[in-house]
Backbone as CSV, one residue per row, in Angstrom:
resi,resn,N_x,N_y,N_z,CA_x,CA_y,CA_z,C_x,C_y,C_z
1,MET,-3.738,-12.594,3.778,-3.173,-12.027,5.005,-4.022,-10.845,5.456
2,GLN,-4.451,-10.865,6.702,-5.266,-9.793,7.252,-4.450,-8.497,7.350
3,MET,-5.120,-7.356,7.145,-4.451,-6.078,7.275,-5.468,-5.026,7.706
4,LYS,-4.956,-3.949,8.262,-5.808,-2.832,8.640,-5.942,-1.878,7.455
5,LEU,-7.176,-1.531,7.123,-7.381,-0.594,6.023,-6.708,0.742,6.305
6,GLU,-6.640,1.109,7.580,-6.009,2.394,7.938,-4.551,2.431,7.519
7,ASP,-3.872,1.280,7.535,-2.480,1.234,7.103,-2.343,1.511,5.610
8,ALA,-3.412,1.272,4.860,-3.401,1.505,3.416,-3.946,2.878,3.054
9,GLY,-4.270,3.708,4.068,-4.729,5.063,3.791,-6.198,5.326,4.058
10,TRP,-6.926,4.338,4.543,-8.347,4.521,4.869,-8.472,5.471,6.045
11,ASN,-9.327,6.496,5.901,-9.512,7.472,6.974,-10.950,7.982,6.970
12,SER,-11.223,8.995,7.775,-12.590,9.486,7.929,-13.171,10.039,6.631
13,PHE,-12.309,10.534,5.737,-12.788,11.053,4.451,-13.481,9.946,3.660
14,PHE,-12.925,8.752,3.692,-13.489,7.636,2.937,-14.545,6.884,3.751
15,SER,-14.324,6.714,5.047,-15.299,5.989,5.860,-16.614,6.742,5.930
16,GLY,-16.547,8.084,5.873,-17.766,8.870,5.862,-18.607,8.604,4.622
17,GLN,-17.944,8.412,3.493,-18.661,8.090,2.257,-19.233,6.674,2.306
18,TYR,-18.498,5.786,2.957,-18.892,4.381,2.985,-20.104,4.138,3.886
19,MET,-20.353,5.028,4.826,-21.421,4.808,5.804,-22.761,4.531,5.146
20,LYS,-23.065,5.242,4.047,-24.384,5.047,3.426,-24.495,3.725,2.666
21,PHE,-23.355,3.017,2.528,-23.387,1.718,1.851,-23.218,0.549,2.820
22,SER,-23.039,0.860,4.112,-22.885,-0.214,5.091,-24.160,-1.056,5.100
23,GLY,-23.997,-2.359,5.123,-25.136,-3.262,5.057,-25.550,-3.618,3.647
24,SER,-24.869,-3.033,2.658,-25.220,-3.295,1.261,-24.504,-4.517,0.699
25,GLY,-23.534,-5.039,1.456,-22.729,-6.139,0.945,-21.489,-5.687,0.221
26,LEU,-21.359,-4.381,-0.011,-20.175,-3.838,-0.675,-19.038,-3.709,0.333
27,VAL,-17.838,-4.086,-0.078,-16.674,-3.983,0.796,-15.649,-3.059,0.158
28,PRO,-14.930,-2.269,0.976,-13.956,-1.328,0.425,-12.615,-1.996,0.144
29,GLY,-11.930,-1.473,-0.854,-10.576,-1.900,-1.169,-9.860,-0.787,-1.897
30,ARG,-8.532,-0.843,-1.889,-7.750,0.194,-2.563,-7.025,-0.400,-3.758
31,VAL,-7.193,0.251,-4.902,-6.568,-0.226,-6.133,-5.060,0.004,-6.055
32,VAL,-4.287,-1.047,-6.292,-2.830,-0.948,-6.260,-2.198,-1.283,-7.610
33,CYS,-3.002,-1.819,-8.523,-2.451,-2.184,-9.830,-3.591,-2.266,-10.841
34,ARG,-3.312,-1.803,-12.067,-4.270,-1.967,-13.160,-3.528,-2.478,-14.384
35,GLU,-4.057,-3.538,-14.982,-3.519,-4.084,-16.223,-4.690,-4.324,-17.163
36,GLY,-4.884,-3.380,-18.081,-6.026,-3.466,-18.981,-7.320,-3.308,-18.223
37,ASP,-8.198,-4.310,-18.343,-9.493,-4.246,-17.652,-9.498,-5.031,-16.349
38,ARG,-8.322,-5.427,-15.878,-8.211,-6.155,-14.627,-7.454,-5.320,-13.596
39,TYR,-7.882,-5.453,-12.352,-7.331,-4.657,-11.267,-6.877,-5.569,-10.140
40,GLN,-5.980,-5.036,-9.323,-5.661,-5.657,-8.046,-5.908,-4.613,-6.964
41,ALA,-6.482,-5.062,-5.865,-6.814,-4.154,-4.770,-6.451,-4.812,-3.448
42,VAL,-6.174,-3.980,-2.445,-5.957,-4.483,-1.097,-7.217,-4.233,-0.280
43,THR,-7.601,-5.252,0.489,-8.772,-5.172,1.360,-8.353,-5.626,2.751
44,GLY,-9.310,-5.637,3.654,-9.007,-6.125,4.990,-8.577,-7.575,5.008
45,ALA,-8.941,-8.326,3.945,-8.583,-9.738,3.863,-7.293,-9.969,3.093
46,GLY,-6.694,-8.895,2.570,-5.468,-9.039,1.802,-5.628,-8.529,0.381
47,ARG,-4.757,-8.998,-0.512,-4.722,-8.534,-1.901,-5.571,-9.455,-2.770
48,ILE,-6.425,-8.854,-3.603,-7.326,-9.633,-4.448,-7.315,-9.081,-5.864
49,GLU,-7.783,-9.890,-6.816,-8.001,-9.444,-8.189,-9.470,-9.089,-8.350
50,CYS,-9.740,-8.092,-9.185,-11.120,-7.661,-9.367,-11.317,-7.082,-10.767
51,VAL,-12.584,-6.944,-11.149,-12.951,-6.392,-12.453,-14.067,-5.373,-12.250
52,ILE,-14.319,-4.598,-13.296,-15.397,-3.608,-13.270,-16.724,-4.285,-13.610
53,SER,-17.783,-3.877,-12.933,-19.098,-4.429,-13.245,-19.627,-3.827,-14.543
54,GLY,-20.523,-4.546,-15.195,-21.149,-4.028,-16.408,-21.961,-2.779,-16.121
55,HIS,-22.604,-2.732,-14.976,-23.390,-1.552,-14.598,-22.490,-0.332,-14.451
56,PHE,-21.296,-0.526,-13.862,-20.345,0.578,-13.728,-19.961,1.100,-15.107
57,CYS,-19.631,0.210,-16.027,-19.232,0.617,-17.381,-20.356,1.393,-18.070
58,TYR,-21.587,0.979,-17.842,-22.738,1.638,-18.472,-22.888,3.073,-17.974
59,LEU,-22.622,3.304,-16.682,-22.823,4.629,-16.103,-21.612,5.551,-16.271
60,ALA,-20.429,4.998,-16.535,-19.215,5.822,-16.623,-19.303,6.788,-17.797
61,ALA,-19.016,8.060,-17.519,-19.077,9.080,-18.566,-17.800,9.130,-19.389
62,GLY,-16.697,8.627,-18.854,-15.424,8.662,-19.566,-14.357,7.954,-18.766
63,GLN,-13.128,7.976,-19.296,-12.030,7.273,-18.655,-11.743,7.789,-17.247
64,ALA,-11.983,9.074,-17.004,-11.693,9.654,-15.695,-12.561,9.050,-14.595
65,ASP,-13.683,8.433,-14.967,-14.558,7.823,-13.971,-14.081,6.434,-13.544
66,TYR,-13.211,5.827,-14.338,-12.764,4.470,-14.034,-11.728,4.481,-12.908
67,PRO,-11.607,3.382,-12.175,-10.635,3.335,-11.076,-9.214,3.548,-11.568
68,ALA,-8.442,4.275,-10.777,-7.017,4.490,-11.017,-6.254,3.939,-9.822
69,VAL,-4.969,3.751,-9.989,-4.140,3.320,-8.870,-4.258,4.349,-7.744
70,GLY,-4.557,3.875,-6.556,-4.752,4.757,-5.401,-6.202,4.978,-5.045
71,ASP,-7.114,4.652,-5.960,-8.535,4.843,-5.674,-9.033,3.863,-4.623
72,TRP,-9.980,4.335,-3.824,-10.754,3.456,-2.949,-12.038,3.100,-3.674
73,VAL,-12.301,1.792,-3.780,-13.466,1.312,-4.513,-14.315,0.444,-3.598
74,LEU,-15.572,0.267,-3.987,-16.485,-0.624,-3.273,-16.799,-1.808,-4.179
75,MET,-16.663,-3.005,-3.630,-16.794,-4.234,-4.421,-17.797,-5.174,-3.784
76,ARG,-18.299,-6.059,-4.627,-19.097,-7.175,-4.136,-18.550,-8.460,-4.751
77,GLU,-18.793,-9.572,-4.067,-18.357,-10.861,-4.580,-19.492,-11.480,-5.374
78,ASP,-19.176,-11.879,-6.607,-20.186,-12.433,-7.500,-19.627,-13.705,-8.144
79,ALA,-20.177,-14.843,-7.765,-19.745,-16.145,-8.294,-18.246,-16.341,-8.131
80,GLY,-17.730,-15.934,-6.976,-16.319,-16.120,-6.681,-15.416,-15.024,-7.191
81,ALA,-15.951,-14.091,-7.967,-15.153,-12.967,-8.489,-15.486,-11.695,-7.717
82,HIS,-14.504,-10.815,-7.575,-14.732,-9.528,-6.921,-14.984,-8.485,-8.000
83,VAL,-16.108,-7.804,-7.881,-16.574,-6.889,-8.917,-16.677,-5.483,-8.351
84,ILE,-16.029,-4.526,-9.000,-16.054,-3.129,-8.563,-17.354,-2.473,-9.007
85,GLU,-18.069,-1.914,-8.046,-19.345,-1.248,-8.330,-19.249,0.268,-8.232
86,ARG,-18.344,0.798,-7.387,-18.257,2.237,-7.174,-16.820,2.663,-6.905
87,VAL,-16.525,3.911,-7.265,-15.275,4.561,-6.888,-15.625,5.678,-5.918
88,LEU,-15.001,5.675,-4.743,-15.272,6.738,-3.776,-14.626,8.048,-4.228
89,GLU,-15.193,9.142,-3.746,-14.664,10.469,-4.093,-13.174,10.551,-3.762
90,ARG,-12.413,11.191,-4.647,-10.960,11.277,-4.501,-10.555,12.514,-3.706
91,LYS,-9.527,12.342,-2.862,-8.927,13.482,-2.163,-7.999,14.251,-3.081
92,SER,-7.311,13.542,-3.954,-6.409,14.167,-4.913,-6.391,13.309,-6.168
93,ARG,-6.000,13.922,-7.297,-5.969,13.177,-8.551,-4.927,13.780,-9.477
94,PHE,-4.239,12.897,-10.186,-3.240,13.326,-11.156,-3.582,12.681,-12.485
95,SER,-3.666,13.517,-13.513,-4.210,13.076,-14.795,-3.271,13.423,-15.945
96,ARG,-3.562,12.798,-17.080,-2.947,13.176,-18.345,-4.004,13.036,-19.421
97,LYS,-3.743,13.605,-20.567,-4.651,13.491,-21.688,-4.334,12.213,-22.459
98,SER,-5.368,11.444,-22.754,-5.164,10.203,-23.484,-4.869,10.489,-24.943
99,ALA,-4.137,9.565,-25.576,-3.806,9.721,-26.990,-5.038,9.452,-27.844
100,GLY,-5.067,10.063,-29.010,-6.191,9.840,-29.912,-6.712,11.145,-30.464
101,ARG,-7.625,11.026,-31.400,-8.171,12.213,-32.063,-8.934,13.091,-31.071
102,VAL,-9.666,12.455,-30.168,-10.401,13.197,-29.137,-9.633,13.054,-27.823
103,SER,-9.125,14.172,-27.315,-8.343,14.128,-26.088,-9.271,13.968,-24.893
104,GLU,-8.946,13.021,-24.016,-9.792,12.717,-22.870,-8.930,12.570,-21.628
105,GLU,-9.436,13.062,-20.491,-8.690,12.952,-19.244,-8.578,11.498,-18.813
106,GLN,-7.376,11.109,-18.412,-7.135,9.778,-17.867,-6.433,9.940,-16.524
107,VAL,-7.087,9.535,-15.450,-6.501,9.643,-14.119,-5.481,8.521,-13.960
108,ILE,-4.243,8.878,-13.615,-3.187,7.874,-13.489,-2.819,7.585,-12.031
109,ALA,-3.211,8.453,-11.110,-2.972,8.213,-9.684,-3.963,9.038,-8.880
110,ALA,-4.412,8.479,-7.770,-5.422,9.161,-6.952,-5.090,9.027,-5.476
111,ASN,-5.598,9.972,-4.709,-5.493,9.950,-3.244,-4.051,9.910,-2.754
112,ILE,-3.200,10.703,-3.418,-1.817,10.860,-2.989,-1.770,11.933,-1.903
113,ASP,-1.123,11.637,-0.782,-0.980,12.620,0.297,0.243,13.507,0.089
114,ILE,1.371,12.890,-0.248,2.627,13.619,-0.440,3.190,13.271,-1.805
115,MET,3.540,14.297,-2.575,4.207,14.078,-3.848,5.637,14.601,-3.740
116,PHE,6.588,13.705,-3.900,7.998,14.082,-3.866,8.429,14.520,-5.263
117,ILE,8.628,15.816,-5.431,9.089,16.372,-6.705,10.601,16.208,-6.757
118,THR,11.061,15.340,-7.642,12.453,14.921,-7.620,13.263,15.582,-8.725
119,ALA,14.406,16.128,-8.341,15.374,16.686,-9.284,16.733,16.081,-8.958
120,SER,17.700,16.336,-9.811,19.015,15.726,-9.645,20.089,16.788,-9.458
121,LEU,21.054,16.489,-8.597,22.156,17.412,-8.339,23.494,16.831,-8.789
122,ASP,23.504,16.015,-9.824,24.776,15.463,-10.301,25.570,16.569,-10.999
123,GLY,26.243,17.360,-10.160,27.007,18.493,-10.669,26.158,19.677,-11.053
124,GLY,24.833,19.589,-10.806,23.938,20.684,-11.160,23.516,20.680,-12.612
125,ARG,23.967,19.690,-13.392,23.690,19.703,-14.825,22.216,19.483,-15.129
126,ASN,21.522,18.695,-14.289,20.118,18.381,-14.550,19.159,19.186,-13.676
127,PHE,19.681,20.198,-13.002,18.826,21.023,-12.148,18.097,22.045,-13.019
128,ASN,16.768,22.053,-12.946,15.953,22.946,-13.775,14.924,23.617,-12.875
129,LEU,15.188,24.838,-12.479,14.312,25.541,-11.537,12.918,25.743,-12.111
130,ARG,12.832,26.098,-13.391,11.512,26.304,-14.004,10.741,24.982,-14.074
131,GLY,11.493,23.899,-14.290,10.832,22.596,-14.295,10.264,22.256,-12.933
132,ILE,11.016,22.513,-11.872,10.525,22.279,-10.509,9.283,23.123,-10.252
133,GLU,9.305,24.345,-10.721,8.162,25.242,-10.533,6.917,24.689,-11.229
134,ARG,7.086,24.127,-12.420,5.938,23.539,-13.136,5.390,22.331,-12.381
135,TYR,6.289,21.509,-11.833,5.824,20.369,-11.041,5.091,20.830,-9.788
136,MET,5.550,21.916,-9.187,4.864,22.453,-8.012,3.421,22.822,-8.349
137,VAL,3.223,23.460,-9.485,1.874,23.837,-9.915,1.020,22.586,-10.114
138,MET,1.598,21.573,-10.770,0.865,20.326,-11.014,0.442,19.668,-9.706
139,VAL,1.350,19.630,-8.727,1.044,18.971,-7.458,-0.031,19.739,-6.700
140,HIS,0.076,21.056,-6.671,-0.951,21.858,-5.999,-2.309,21.666,-6.681
141,ASP,-2.319,21.668,-8.015,-3.580,21.475,-8.734,-4.156,20.090,-8.473
142,GLY,-3.286,19.097,-8.289,-3.754,17.730,-8.055,-4.272,17.501,-6.656
143,GLY,-3.858,18.342,-5.696,-4.389,18.252,-4.347,-3.497,17.566,-3.331
144,ALA,-2.244,17.279,-3.688,-1.323,16.641,-2.745,-0.401,17.686,-2.120
145,GLY,0.315,17.282,-1.084,1.308,18.152,-0.461,2.662,17.939,-1.127
146,PRO,3.331,18.999,-1.600,4.607,18.827,-2.292,5.805,18.826,-1.344
147,VAL,6.807,18.034,-1.707,8.119,18.056,-1.077,9.144,17.996,-2.206
148,ILE,10.075,18.938,-2.233,11.102,18.951,-3.272,12.292,18.123,-2.796
149,VAL,12.671,17.134,-3.603,13.771,16.231,-3.261,14.879,16.406,-4.300
150,LEU,16.044,16.855,-3.835,17.202,17.040,-4.710,18.134,15.852,-4.507
151,ASN,18.049,14.890,-5.412,18.795,13.646,-5.287,20.222,13.809,-5.822
152,LYS,21.064,12.844,-5.496,22.468,12.783,-5.931,23.289,13.949,-5.377
153,CYS,22.968,14.344,-4.135,23.703,15.459,-3.528,25.166,15.101,-3.306
154,ASP,25.476,13.795,-3.284,26.871,13.383,-3.107,27.732,13.734,-4.311
155,LEU,27.094,14.058,-5.436,27.827,14.414,-6.647,27.894,15.919,-6.864
156,CYS,27.475,16.687,-5.855,27.431,18.141,-6.007,27.969,18.806,-4.743
157,ALA,29.077,19.517,-4.879,29.685,20.191,-3.729,28.877,21.404,-3.290
158,GLU,28.031,21.939,-4.168,27.259,23.144,-3.850,25.800,22.818,-3.560
159,SER,25.511,21.684,-2.924,24.130,21.266,-2.736,23.325,22.274,-1.923
160,LYS,23.936,22.920,-0.938,23.204,23.901,-0.138,22.736,25.067,-0.998
161,GLU,23.557,25.476,-1.949,23.160,26.573,-2.827,21.944,26.185,-3.655
162,PHE,21.891,24.932,-4.098,20.740,24.485,-4.881,19.503,24.333,-4.005
163,VAL,19.684,23.940,-2.744,18.550,23.903,-1.812,17.968,25.297,-1.642
164,ASP,18.832,26.291,-1.467,18.372,27.673,-1.323,17.664,28.143,-2.590
165,LEU,18.181,27.734,-3.746,17.562,28.142,-5.009,16.191,27.498,-5.178
166,ALA,16.093,26.209,-4.870,14.806,25.522,-4.973,13.790,26.091,-3.984
167,SER,14.271,26.567,-2.851,13.377,27.141,-1.833,12.668,28.387,-2.334
168,THR,13.230,29.054,-3.346,12.609,30.268,-3.869,11.312,29.973,-4.611
169,VAL,11.109,28.712,-5.054,9.864,28.354,-5.737,9.060,27.333,-4.935
170,ALA,9.528,27.002,-3.716,8.885,25.953,-2.923,7.622,26.425,-2.217
171,GLY,7.465,27.726,-2.037,6.278,28.231,-1.359,6.135,27.707,0.056
172,GLY,7.247,27.458,0.738,7.204,26.947,2.100,7.248,25.438,2.200
173,ALA,7.183,24.728,1.076,7.276,23.265,1.103,8.702,22.849,1.457
174,PRO,8.875,21.697,2.102,10.221,21.237,2.445,11.080,21.013,1.198
175,VAL,12.364,21.297,1.328,13.339,21.032,0.266,14.454,20.193,0.879
176,LEU,14.670,18.997,0.360,15.650,18.076,0.934,16.732,17.763,-0.084
177,ALA,17.980,17.789,0.349,19.097,17.299,-0.452,19.427,15.899,0.038
178,VAL,19.342,14.909,-0.843,19.502,13.516,-0.437,20.381,12.778,-1.443
179,SER,20.748,11.572,-1.058,21.461,10.679,-1.969,21.001,9.254,-1.717
180,ALA,20.406,8.636,-2.735,20.028,7.244,-2.619,21.252,6.339,-2.650
181,HIS,22.386,6.881,-3.066,23.624,6.101,-3.146,24.333,6.034,-1.794
182,THR,24.454,7.178,-1.122,25.174,7.225,0.154,24.252,7.194,1.364
183,GLY,22.965,7.500,1.161,22.022,7.550,2.277,21.909,8.921,2.912
184,ASP,22.675,9.902,2.431,22.596,11.256,2.984,21.173,11.794,2.857
185,GLY,20.642,12.317,3.966,19.329,12.947,3.960,18.157,11.992,3.895
186,MET,18.400,10.694,3.764,17.299,9.758,3.564,16.491,9.506,4.835
187,ASP,17.096,9.688,6.002,16.338,9.523,7.243,15.219,10.558,7.324
188,GLU,15.532,11.786,6.947,14.505,12.833,6.982,13.406,12.543,5.974
189,LEU,13.787,12.054,4.793,12.796,11.689,3.783,11.920,10.545,4.289
190,HIS,12.540,9.562,4.898,11.810,8.396,5.399,10.846,8.771,6.514
191,SER,11.198,9.795,7.301,10.358,10.197,8.425,9.023,10.795,7.971
192,MET,8.931,11.166,6.708,7.707,11.795,6.201,6.652,10.787,5.785
193,ILE,7.029,9.512,5.707,6.079,8.502,5.256,5.913,7.444,6.347
194,GLY,4.838,6.705,6.248,4.556,5.672,7.233,3.177,5.102,6.989
195,PRO,2.694,4.220,7.870,1.365,3.633,7.704,0.290,4.706,7.572
196,GLY,-0.567,4.548,6.582,-1.659,5.487,6.366,-1.296,6.675,5.489
197,ILE,-0.024,6.853,5.160,0.420,7.955,4.302,0.729,7.416,2.917
198,THR,0.140,8.027,1.905,0.407,7.629,0.525,1.314,8.659,-0.118
199,ALA,2.491,8.212,-0.527,3.474,9.101,-1.142,3.825,8.588,-2.528
200,ALA,4.180,9.507,-3.414,4.587,9.154,-4.769,5.720,10.076,-5.192
201,PHE,6.461,9.645,-6.191,7.563,10.437,-6.727,7.235,10.879,-8.149
202,THR,7.566,12.111,-8.461,7.432,12.603,-9.821,8.663,13.419,-10.168
203,GLY,8.899,13.593,-11.439,10.077,14.324,-11.887,10.562,13.757,-13.201
204,PRO,11.478,14.429,-13.866,11.963,13.955,-15.162,12.735,12.653,-15.040
205,SER,12.893,11.978,-16.155,13.642,10.734,-16.183,15.109,10.982,-15.859
206,GLY,15.722,10.008,-15.194,17.146,10.075,-14.924,17.539,10.724,-13.620
207,VAL,16.558,11.146,-12.801,16.902,11.835,-11.554,17.006,10.877,-10.373
208,GLY,16.683,9.604,-10.593,16.874,8.610,-9.535,15.640,8.284,-8.721
209,LYS,14.448,8.438,-9.302,13.225,8.143,-8.549,13.170,6.677,-8.120
210,SER,13.485,5.777,-9.041,13.440,4.350,-8.713,14.454,3.998,-7.637
211,ALA,15.632,4.595,-7.699,16.655,4.331,-6.682,16.190,4.811,-5.312
212,LEU,15.509,5.932,-5.266,14.986,6.442,-4.000,13.922,5.499,-3.423
213,VAL,13.012,5.030,-4.290,11.977,4.103,-3.836,12.607,2.822,-3.314
214,ASN,13.586,2.297,-4.046,14.261,1.067,-3.612,14.936,1.246,-2.257
215,TYR,15.555,2.395,-2.050,16.223,2.658,-0.773,15.196,2.674,0.354
216,LEU,14.089,3.368,0.142,13.074,3.490,1.184,12.428,2.147,1.512
217,LEU,12.278,1.287,0.504,11.627,-0.008,0.712,12.617,-1.107,1.066
218,GLY,13.894,-0.777,1.003,14.904,-1.730,1.437,15.164,-2.870,0.487
219,GLY,14.943,-2.660,-0.819,15.196,-3.728,-1.786,14.970,-3.265,-3.199
220,GLU,15.308,-4.134,-4.169,15.158,-3.804,-5.582,13.710,-4.034,-6.012
221,VAL,12.847,-3.092,-5.631,11.430,-3.188,-5.982,11.181,-2.596,-7.359
222,CYS,11.817,-1.457,-7.650,11.668,-0.787,-8.940,12.945,-0.981,-9.756
223,ALA,12.787,-1.258,-11.027,13.950,-1.397,-11.904,14.553,-0.030,-12.171
224,THR,15.863,0.041,-12.131,16.569,1.269,-12.478,17.266,1.046,-13.805
225,GLY,17.466,2.139,-14.548,18.087,1.977,-15.854,18.384,3.303,-16.489
226,ASP,18.498,3.272,-17.805,18.859,4.462,-18.550,17.711,5.454,-18.569
227,GLN,18.064,6.675,-18.889,17.094,7.751,-18.945,16.123,7.515,-20.091
228,ARG,14.808,7.753,-19.810,13.797,7.624,-20.838,13.431,8.996,-21.377
229,ARG,12.804,8.996,-22.563,12.475,10.271,-23.196,11.442,11.046,-22.403
230,ASP,10.433,10.376,-21.877,9.451,11.074,-21.062,9.102,10.224,-19.852
231,ASP,8.624,10.910,-18.812,8.395,10.250,-17.538,7.413,11.094,-16.759
232,LEU,6.609,10.415,-15.906,5.713,11.154,-15.023,6.529,11.794,-13.913
């Protein structure tokens, strides 16, 4: 299915980098999924599967150089397969340290425009101001624009007080009280995203990130369930 790259987030930041490769046979695509050494990317021709070239692996200095979800990559077709040759410079990046004796940066998401820092207002029991503040630092360091989302406002009679409290660490970023269950505040949240905007949710487990994504996409896209011990 044909699509516009601009709808997937392609803009002058990336097209400017691509100019020096025009005529090379390389085509741009955005990574949307990684499973081991196999990737899926969206291109102007639709969604395709792709792999890393041997030359790319030879030149990569570490895991941080490999494509992450959200990266724009340049590919060529080789014997019917799409092969990733380059990763374009990232506008933003979110990383973690890989497990093992030698700690190494692993980029888990790239080129995020808006990061929704999600907390829960189910009676205020899971509201952690210092935790929100730490997420704010992470988002600023990663290069995205933060928005604080206080979910489950339908379960908290004092939601305005928590909005005011979260605003003290927001640094001018928007603070929204919403409910994925009742739809309260979701129109304002939805108005912040659209074609060409890449948004992601972060926050502790159990605050309703998957429910929010499902509401925005209009279906059960993400599985919801019990609280996990750790979460991005």
